[in-house]
C-alpha positions in Angstrom: 0.2 0.1 0.0 3.1 2.4 0.8 4.1 2.4 -2.8 0.8 3.3 -4.1 0.3 6.2 -1.5 3.9 7.6 -2.9 3.1 7.5 -6.4 -0.3 8.8 -6.0 1.0 11.7 -4.1 4.1 12.0 -6.4 1.4 12.3 -9.2 -0.7 15.0 -7.3 2.5 17.3 -6.8 3.8 16.9 -10.9 0.4 17.9 -11.8 0.7 20.7 -9.1 -3.0 20.3 -8.0 -3.9 19.9 -4.0 -5.5 16.9 -2.3 -8.6 19.5 -2.2 -8.6 19.9 -5.8 -8.2 16.0 -6.3 -11.1 15.1 -4.0 -13.3 17.6 -5.7 -12.5 15.7 -9.1 -13.1 12.4 -8.0 -15.5 13.2 -6.1 -14.7 12.3 -2.5 -13.9 14.4 1.0 -10.5 15.6 1.3 -9.7 13.3 4.0 -10.2 10.5 2.0 -7.4 11.6 -0.4 -5.2 12.4 2.5 -6.2 8.6 3.5 -4.8 7.2 0.6 -1.7 9.4 0.5 -0.7 8.2 3.8 -1.6 4.3 3.1 -4.3 4.2 5.3 -6.9 3.3 2.8 -7.3 2.3 -0.6 -9.6 3.7 -3.7 -11.8 1.6 -5.7 -11.2 0.6 -8.9 -13.8 3.3 -10.3 -11.7 5.8 -8.2 -8.6 4.7 -9.5 -9.9 5.3 -13.2 -10.9 8.7 -12.2 -7.8 9.4 -10.7 -6.1 8.0 -13.8 -8.2 10.5 -16.0 -7.9 13.7 -14.0 -3.7 13.3 -13.2 -3.3 12.1 -17.1 -1.9 9.1 -16.8 -2.7 5.0 -16.8 -4.0 3.0 -13.9 -0.9 1.2 -14.0 1.1 3.9 -13.4 -1.2 4.9 -10.1 -1.4 1.3 -8.9 2.4 -0.1 -10.0 4.4 3.0 -10.4 5.3 2.6 -13.6 4.5 4.2 -17.3 4.6 0.8 -19.2 4.0 -2.5 -18.7 5.1 -5.7 -21.3 2.4 -7.2 -22.5 3.0 -11.0 -21.7 -0.4 -12.8 -21.0 -1.3 -15.1 -24.2 -4.1 -12.9 -25.5 -2.5 -9.7 -24.3 -5.0 -8.4 -22.6 -2.9 -8.3 -19.0 -0.1 -6.1 -19.4 1.4 -6.3 -15.8 3.7 -9.3 -16.1 3.4 -10.5 -12.8 -0.5 -10.8 -12.9 -0.1 -12.4 -16.1 2.2 -15.2 -15.1 -0.1 -15.7 -12.0 -3.3 -16.3 -14.2 -1.5 -18.6 -16.8 
């Protein structure tokens, strides 16, 4: 959870938006964004998707802290190599 928290905070700072602004854009209370960044709470998949849109990055980058993952699943639908390997 710590990696997610650090990545979210870094991406938010790169976009130069406050916790309050991010909260307003993803429709949560500012305390919730603070909890995400402190690592005491995790957002739903829908919130991660919205954060990715607002921060103009992929959901992979928010969750895993990377900009690109190589496609390793046989059908190419799973981009995270560890997950793809586990699901084979």
